C-alpha positions in Angstrom: 23.2 -16.6 -17.0 20.2 -18.8 -16.3 19.3 -20.0 -19.8 18.4 -23.6 -20.0 20.7 -25.9 -21.8 19.1 -27.9 -24.7 19.5 -31.3 -23.3 18.5 -34.6 -25.2 15.6 -34.8 -22.6 14.4 -31.2 -23.4 14.6 -32.0 -27.2 12.5 -35.1 -26.8 10.0 -33.3 -24.6 9.3 -30.6 -27.2 9.3 -33.1 -30.0 6.7 -35.2 -28.1 4.6 -32.1 -27.8 4.8 -31.7 -31.5 6.5 -28.3 -31.6 10.1 -29.3 -32.5 11.3 -31.4 -35.4 14.3 -32.3 -37.4 14.0 -29.8 -40.3 15.9 -26.5 -40.8 14.2 -23.4 -42.1 16.1 -23.8 -45.4 14.8 -27.3 -45.9 11.2 -26.1 -45.3 11.7 -23.3 -47.8 13.2 -25.7 -50.4 10.2 -28.0 -50.0 7.8 -25.1 -50.6 9.8 -24.0 -53.8 9.7 -27.6 -55.1 6.0 -27.8 -54.5 5.1 -24.4 -55.9 7.8 -23.4 -58.5 5.7 -21.0 -60.5 3.9 -19.4 -57.7 4.8 -15.9 -56.5 7.0 -16.1 -53.4 7.9 -12.5 -52.6 7.3 -9.0 -54.0 8.8 -5.7 -53.0 8.6 -2.2 -54.4 11.2 -3.2 -57.1 10.5 -6.7 -58.4 8.8 -10.0 -57.7 10.1 -13.5 -57.6 8.5 -16.9 -58.1 9.5 -19.7 -55.8 11.7 -21.3 -58.5 13.5 -17.9 -59.0 13.8 -17.3 -55.4 15.4 -20.7 -54.7 17.9 -20.1 -57.3 18.6 -16.7 -55.7 19.1 -18.3 -52.3 21.4 -21.0 -53.6 23.5 -18.5 -55.6 23.8 -16.3 -52.6 24.9 -19.3 -50.5 27.5 -20.2 -53.1 28.8 -16.6 -53.1 29.1 -16.8 -49.3 30.8 -20.1 -49.4 33.4 -18.8 -51.8 34.0 -16.0 -49.4 35.0 -18.6 -46.7 31.7 -18.1 -44.8 31.2 -21.2 -42.6 28.9 -22.5 -39.9 28.6 -20.1 -37.0 29.9 -17.0 -39.0 27.9 -13.8 -38.8 26.5 -12.3 -42.1 24.8 -8.9 -41.8 22.3 -7.3 -44.0 21.0 -3.8 -43.8 18.1 -3.2 -46.2 14.6 -1.8 -46.1 11.7 -4.3 -46.7 13.3 -5.9 -49.7 13.4 -9.4 -51.1 17.1 -9.7 -50.4 16.4 -9.9 -46.6 14.9 -13.4 -46.7 17.2 -14.4 -49.5 20.4 -13.7 -47.4 18.8 -15.2 -44.3 17.9 -18.4 -46.1 21.3 -18.6 -47.8 23.0 -18.3 -44.4 20.6 -20.9 -43.1 21.6 -23.4 -45.8 25.3 -23.0 -44.7 24.6 -22.9 -41.0 25.8 -19.3 -40.8 24.0 -16.7 -38.8 22.1 -13.8 -40.4 22.2 -10.5 -38.6 19.4 -8.1 -39.8 20.1 -4.3 -39.3 17.3 -1.7 -39.6 17.7 0.5 -42.7 17.4 3.6 -40.6 20.2 2.9 -38.3 23.5 4.7 -38.8 27.1 4.6 -37.6 26.4 4.3 -33.9 24.0 1.4 -34.1 25.6 -0.3 -37.2 29.1 0.0 -35.8 28.0 -1.4 -32.5 26.2 -4.5 -34.0 28.9 -5.2 -36.7 31.5 -4.9 -34.0 30.0 -6.9 -31.1 28.9 -9.8 -33.4 32.3 -9.8 -35.4 30.3 -9.9 -38.6 32.5 -11.1 -41.6 30.2 -10.0 -44.4 27.6 -7.2 -44.7 25.1 -6.6 -47.5 23.9 -3.0 -48.0 22.1 -0.9 -50.6 24.4 1.1 -52.9 22.0 4.0 -52.3 18.6 4.2 -50.6 16.8 7.5 -49.8 19.8 9.5 -50.8 22.0 7.8 -48.2 25.2 6.0 -49.4 25.5 2.9 -47.1 28.9 1.8 -48.5 30.5 5.1 -47.4 29.2 4.6 -43.9 30.7 1.1 -43.8 34.0 2.4 -45.3 34.1 5.0 -42.5 33.4 2.2 -39.8 35.9 -0.3 -41.4 39.0 0.6 -39.3 37.1 -0.3 -36.1 35.8 -3.6 -37.6 38.7 -6.0 -38.0 36.5 -9.1 -38.6 34.6 -7.5 -41.5 36.0 -8.9 -44.8 33.4 -8.3 -47.5 30.9 -5.4 -48.2 28.3 -6.5 -50.8 26.4 -3.6 -52.6 22.8 -4.2 -53.6 21.5 -2.0 -56.5 18.1 -0.4 -56.3 17.2 -1.7 -59.8 17.3 -5.4 -59.1 18.4 -8.4 -57.1 21.8 -9.5 -56.0 22.9 -13.1 -57.0 26.1 -14.9 -57.7 26.1 -17.6 -60.4 27.1 -21.0 -59.3 30.2 -21.8 -61.4 31.0 -25.2 -60.0 27.8 -27.2 -59.5 29.6 -30.3 -58.2 31.4 -28.3 -55.5 28.1 -26.6 -54.5 26.3 -30.0 -54.3 29.0 -31.2 -51.9 28.6 -28.1 -49.7 24.8 -28.6 -49.8 25.0 -32.2 -48.7 27.4 -31.4 -45.9 25.1 -28.8 -44.5 21.9 -30.9 -44.6 22.8 -32.8 -41.4 23.1 -29.9 -39.0 20.9 -29.7 -35.9 17.9 -27.3 -36.0 18.7 -26.6 -32.3 21.7 -24.6 -33.1 21.5 -20.7 -32.7 21.5 -19.7 -36.3 19.0 -16.8 -36.4 19.0 -13.4 -35.0 16.3 -10.9 -34.1 17.6 -7.5 -33.0 16.0 -5.8 -30.1 15.1 -2.3 -31.3 16.6 -0.5 -28.5 14.1 2.0 -27.1 16.4 2.8 -24.1 19.8 1.6 -25.3 21.8 0.3 -28.2 20.2 -2.6 -30.1 21.0 -6.2 -28.9 21.2 -9.3 -31.1 18.9 -12.1 -29.7 19.7 -15.6 -30.8 17.0 -18.1 -32.0 17.3 -21.7 -33.2 15.5 -23.0 -36.2 13.3 -25.2 -33.9 12.6 -22.0 -32.0 11.2 -20.3 -35.1 9.5 -23.4 -36.4 7.7 -23.9 -33.1 6.6 -20.3 -33.1 5.6 -19.9 -36.8 4.5 -23.3 -37.9 3.2 -25.0 -34.8 1.9 -22.1 -32.8 1.2 -19.0 -34.9 0.0 -20.6 -38.1 -2.9 -22.7 -36.6 -4.1 -19.8 -34.5 -4.1 -17.4 -37.6 -5.4 -20.2 -39.8 -2.7 -19.6 -42.5 -2.5 -21.8 -45.5 -0.5 -21.9 -48.7 -3.3 -19.9 -50.3 -2.7 -16.9 -48.2 -1.3 -13.6 -49.5 0.5 -11.8 -46.6 1.5 -8.1 -46.6 4.0 -6.6 -44.2 3.6 -3.0 -43.2 6.0 -3.2 -40.2 9.8 -2.8 -40.5 11.2 -6.2 -41.4 14.9 -5.4 -41.0 15.2 -6.2 -37.4 14.2 -9.8 -38.1 11.1 -9.6 -35.8 7.4 -8.8 -36.2 7.6 -7.4 -39.7 9.7 -10.3 -40.9 9.0 -13.6 -39.3 5.1 -13.6 -39.5 4.4 -11.9 -43.0 7.7 -12.9 -44.9 9.5 -15.9 -43.4 6.3 -17.9 -42.5 4.8 -17.7 -46.0 8.1 -18.8 -47.5 8.1 -21.9 -45.2 4.7 -23.1 -46.3 4.3 -21.9 -49.9 2.2 -18.7 -49.4 3.1 -15.4 -50.9 4.1 -12.1 -49.4 4.2 -8.4 -50.6 6.3 -5.8 -48.7 5.7 -2.1 -48.0 9.2 -0.8 -48.6 9.1 1.8 -45.9 6.4 3.2 -43.8 5.6 6.7 -45.3 2.1 7.0 -44.0 -1.2 5.2 -44.0 -2.2 5.9 -47.6 0.6 3.9 -49.1 0.0 1.0 -46.8 -3.7 1.0 -47.6 -3.0 1.0 -51.3 -0.7 -2.0 -50.9 -3.3 -4.0 -49.0 -5.7 -3.5 -51.8 -3.4 -3.9 -54.8 -1.8 -7.1 -53.4 -5.2 -8.6 -52.5 -3.7 -9.3 -49.2 -5.6 -12.0 -47.1 -3.7 -11.1 -44.0 -1.6 -8.1 -42.9 1.0 -7.6 -40.1 1.7 -4.3 -38.5 2.6 -2.6 -35.2 -0.1 -1.0 -33.2 1.1 2.6 -33.9 0.7 1.9 -37.7 -2.8 0.4 -37.2 -3.8 3.6 -35.2 -2.7 5.7 -38.2 -4.6 3.5 -40.6 -7.9 3.9 -39.0 -7.4 7.7 -38.8 -6.7 8.0 -42.6 -9.5 9.2 -44.8 -8.5 6.7 -47.4 -9.5 3.8 -45.1 -13.1 4.7 -46.0 -12.6 4.1 -49.8 -10.0 1.2 -49.8 -11.3 -2.3 -50.9 -10.7 -4.9 -48.3 -12.6 -7.7 -49.8 -9.8 -10.2 -49.6 -8.5 -9.2 -46.1 -9.7 -11.6 -43.4 -7.1 -11.2 -40.6 -4.9 -8.4 -39.2 -2.0 -9.5 -37.0 -0.1 -7.3 -34.6 2.7 -7.4 -32.1 5.4 -5.3 -30.7 3.4 -3.1 -28.3 -0.1 -3.1 -26.7 -2.9 -2.5 -29.2 -5.5 0.0 -28.0 -8.9 -1.7 -27.8 -10.5 1.2 -29.7 -8.1 0.8 -32.5 -8.8 -2.9 -32.7 -12.6 -2.3 -32.8 -12.1 0.3 -35.6 -9.9 -2.1 -37.7 -12.4 -4.9 -37.5 -15.3 -2.5 -38.3 -13.6 -0.6 -41.2 -11.8 -3.5 -42.8 -14.2 -6.3 -42.1 -11.5 -8.6 -40.7 -10.5 -10.1 -37.5 -7.7 -8.9 -35.2 -5.0 -11.3 -34.1 -2.7 -10.5 -31.3 0.5 -12.2 -30.1 2.4 -11.2 -27.1 6.1 -11.7 -26.3 9.5 -10.3 -26.7 12.2 -10.3 -29.3 14.6 -11.1 -26.5 12.6 -13.8 -24.6 10.1 -15.5 -26.8 6.2 -15.5 -27.4 4.2 -17.3 -24.8 0.6 -16.4 -25.7 -1.7 -15.4 -28.6 -5.4 -14.9 -29.2 -7.5 -17.1 -31.3 -9.6 -15.9 -34.2 -12.6 -17.6 -32.8 -12.2 -16.0 -29.4 -15.1 -13.8 -28.0 -14.6 -10.1 -28.9 -13.8 -9.1 -25.3 -10.9 -11.7 -25.4 -9.6 -11.2 -28.8 -9.7 -7.4 -28.7 -8.9 -6.8 -25.0 -6.3 -9.4 -24.0 -2.9 -10.7 -25.2 -4.3 -14.2 -25.4 -3.8 -17.7 -23.9 -0.8 -19.9 -23.7 0.4 -21.7 -26.7 1.6 -25.3 -26.8 5.1 -25.7 -25.3 5.0 -22.3 -23.5 5.0 -21.4 -19.8 4.2 -18.2 -18.0 4.4 -16.9 -14.3 3.4 -13.7 -12.7 5.8 -12.6 -9.9 6.3 -9.9 -7.3 9.4 -7.8 -6.8 11.1 -10.8 -5.1 10.3 -13.1 -8.0 7.8 -15.0 -5.8 4.5 -16.1 -7.6 1.7 -13.8 -6.9 -1.7 -15.2 -5.8 -4.3 -16.3 -8.4 -5.9 -13.2 -9.9 -3.1 -11.0 -8.8 -0.9 -8.6 -10.8 2.8 -9.2 -11.3 5.7 -9.1 -13.6 5.4 -11.6 -16.5 8.0 -14.3 -16.7 8.1 -16.6 -19.7 10.0 -19.6 -21.1 9.2 -22.3 -23.6 9.8 -24.0 -26.9 10.1 -20.9 -29.1 13.1 -19.3 -27.3 16.2 -21.2 -26.1 19.1 -18.6 -26.3 19.9 -15.1 -25.0 21.8 -12.3 -26.5 24.9 -13.0 -28.7 28.1 -12.1 -27.0 26.4 -10.3 -24.1 26.7 -12.2 -20.9 25.9 -9.2 -18.6 22.7 -8.5 -20.5 21.8 -12.2 -20.3 22.3 -12.2 -16.6 20.1 -9.0 -16.2 17.0 -10.6 -17.7 17.2 -14.4 -17.5 16.6 -15.8 -14.0 16.1 -19.1 -12.2 15.7 -22.1 -14.5 15.5 -20.4 -17.8 12.8 -17.8 -17.1 12.9 -14.5 -19.1 11.8 -11.4 -17.1 9.8 -9.3 -19.5 9.5 -6.2 -17.4 5.7 -6.2 -18.3 3.0 -6.1 -15.6 0.1 -8.6 -16.3 -3.0 -10.2 -14.9 -4.4 -13.7 -15.8 -8.2 -13.9 -15.8 -10.4 -16.9 -14.8 -10.2 -18.1 -18.4 -6.4 -18.0 -18.3 -6.2 -15.1 -20.7 -3.3 -12.7 -20.1 -3.9 -9.0 -20.0 -0.9 -6.6 -20.0 -1.6 -3.7 -17.7 1.7 -1.7 -18.0 5.4 -1.8 -17.8 7.5 -2.3 -14.6 9.8 0.5 -15.7 7.1 2.5 -17.4 5.2 3.1 -14.2 4.9 6.7 -13.2 5.3 7.2 -9.4 3.6 10.3 -8.3 4.3 11.0 -4.7 4.4 7.3 -3.8 1.3 6.4 -5.9 1.6 4.3 -9.0 0.1 5.5 -12.3 -0.1 2.9 -15.1 0.3 4.8 -18.4 -1.4 2.0 -20.4 -4.6 2.5 -18.3 -4.8 6.2 -19.1 -3.8 5.7 -22.8 -6.6 3.2 -23.3 -9.2 5.8 -22.1 -7.7 8.7 -24.1 -7.5 6.9 -27.4 -11.3 6.6 -27.4 -11.7 10.4 -27.8 -12.9 11.3 -31.3 -10.1 13.9 -31.8 -7.2 11.7 -31.0 -5.2 9.5 -33.4 -2.4 8.4 -31.0 -1.5 9.0 -27.4 1.5 8.3 -25.0 1.6 9.0 -21.3 5.1 9.7 -20.0 6.7 10.9 -16.8 7.8 14.5 -16.3 9.9 15.5 -13.3 8.4 17.2 -10.3 10.4 18.8 -7.4 8.0 17.8 -4.8 6.2 14.6 -6.0 9.1 13.2 -8.0 7.0 12.5 -11.1 3.8 13.6 -12.8 2.1 12.3 -15.8 2.2 14.2 -19.1 -0.1 13.3 -22.0 1.4 13.5 -25.5 -1.2 13.5 -28.2 -1.3 13.2 -32.0 -4.6 14.6 -33.3 -6.6 13.4 -36.2 -6.6 15.7 -39.2 -8.5 19.0 -38.7 -9.2 18.3 -34.9 -8.5 20.4 -31.8 -8.1 19.2 -28.2 -7.4 21.2 -25.0 -6.2 20.3 -21.6 -9.6 21.1 -20.1 -11.3 18.8 -22.6 -8.9 16.1 -21.7 -9.6 16.4 -17.9 -13.3 16.6 -18.5 -13.2 13.4 -20.8 -11.1 11.3 -18.3 -13.0 12.5 -15.3 -16.3 11.4 -16.8 -14.7 7.9 -16.9 -14.4 8.0 -13.1 -10.6 7.7 -13.1 -8.8 8.5 -9.8 -7.8 12.1 -9.7 -4.1 11.4 -9.0 -4.0 9.5 -12.3 -5.0 12.5 -14.4 -2.3 13.9 -16.7 -1.1 17.2 -15.5 0.1 18.5 -18.8 -0.9 18.1 -22.4 1.5 18.2 -25.3 0.3 18.1 -28.9 2.7 16.4 -31.4 2.6 15.8 -35.1 4.4 12.4 -34.6 6.1 10.4 -31.8 9.7 9.3 -31.7 9.8 5.6 -32.3 12.3 2.8 -32.2 13.2 0.7 -35.3 10.5 -1.8 -34.2 7.8 1.0 -34.3 7.5 1.4 -30.4 6.9 4.9 -29.1 10.1 6.1 -27.1 8.7 7.4 -24.0 12.1 8.0 -22.7 12.7 10.4 -25.5 9.4 12.2 -24.7 10.3 12.4 -21.0 13.7 13.9 -22.0 11.9 16.5 -24.3 9.4 17.6 -21.6 12.2 17.7 -19.0 14.3 20.1 -21.2 11.1 22.2 -21.8 10.4 22.4 -18.1 14.0 23.5 -17.5 13.6 26.3 -20.0 10.3 27.3 -18.3 12.1 27.4 -14.9 9.9 24.8 -13.4 12.6 22.2 -12.6 
């Protein structure tokens, strides 16, 4: 494993840069609650909490965990949709120095059992019932294979879970003991959503998250305590839909409203309007659906000034439409749940940079483009993106083999993305190393073709995936979701792409119309599943 040790020298280096400090996440949240006690902190589909109420919730939850013998370094899991309890449990764990493991609400026995088992979680919070699924029954069935799991906490749909503090003096003692812990300890988890394998828990320190949220993301998005955030993306993997629109507001005294679960564009648009959101965060697939909705034409966006996205490449045409229809500015960050976030755009960037690139380096971050031998490519060349920096110091929890596979050299994370850096030092992602379709020895970048097809007036979403071929090895298949009431044929596709002077070998050789795409918990299109589907279809047709 080639992950850099946090030495005193490295700690001083990042502190001198102004991206690390001495505070924990809980301490920043408590300061916000003290400063803005009567202000709304969070609001989900069930209830809202002021900062004063939410601080009490967090402290009561911490007391409950302490009484259940949870100590520094213990794993506490929570599996909920976009609910207030997610940050409550996270901050309670942070107060104690325990580690919060967020689990996506759609995951079931396979993923949940895997995560609870490999992390040796001691406590798990779950809804009593959500969308007709009884989570405690699932945990009960898994329990015989989870010897470390001691407590299952059931959350009712009707309200919050809290535990009254019945010994204030004892709580104060625990509180004081926990105030001196280092913000460089790995006490936070984001879960890799697992597009090709089981999800992996990726460790982050408080200083990693403070660097990313307070000292890098906040100034680029120009976020202040006056902001009202709305999260549309799934929050329960602890990544895009959580840290930027939920955790960050709580650390600075802003407010956040949560879309409980993505059920389509109309509900999301309604929440943006009703919450008077000043900034929203979503994954690109959701944003593509928003601009395709008829409701976008009648939604009031008068308060919305910024729309942030991460998790997958945002098609340029979708970005243009978001800015046009919502009268706001697109903000993009690029990185990985597993390896950190090196670059982001600036709101004042020229349109071609803000809408067409992943951004420029943030303070404390480093980036390299390398060839297949991990040698740096020449300036202007295309290569795999390697990253390291202040906002990521640890690898996966209890997964040395997975760490060894992606962390190389002196602490560099190999993203698997292919990128180019222009003369202005802006990074452009041009494809995935593993996503590349190799047709008879010629490389086809799906991203390149997707960016062209998404501009067609009939198309709401597109994915280019590999399909097997006996002679050439692979060919490209275009999977398309159409806008309501639209039609689209294979011949129209070829004509449209050919008009853009694309090389003939890059043209998709089959068109599949879908109502939706299979997605990971993080909202990324699962191209591997699409390839499996078309492979099975070709077998039935006798082609392969």
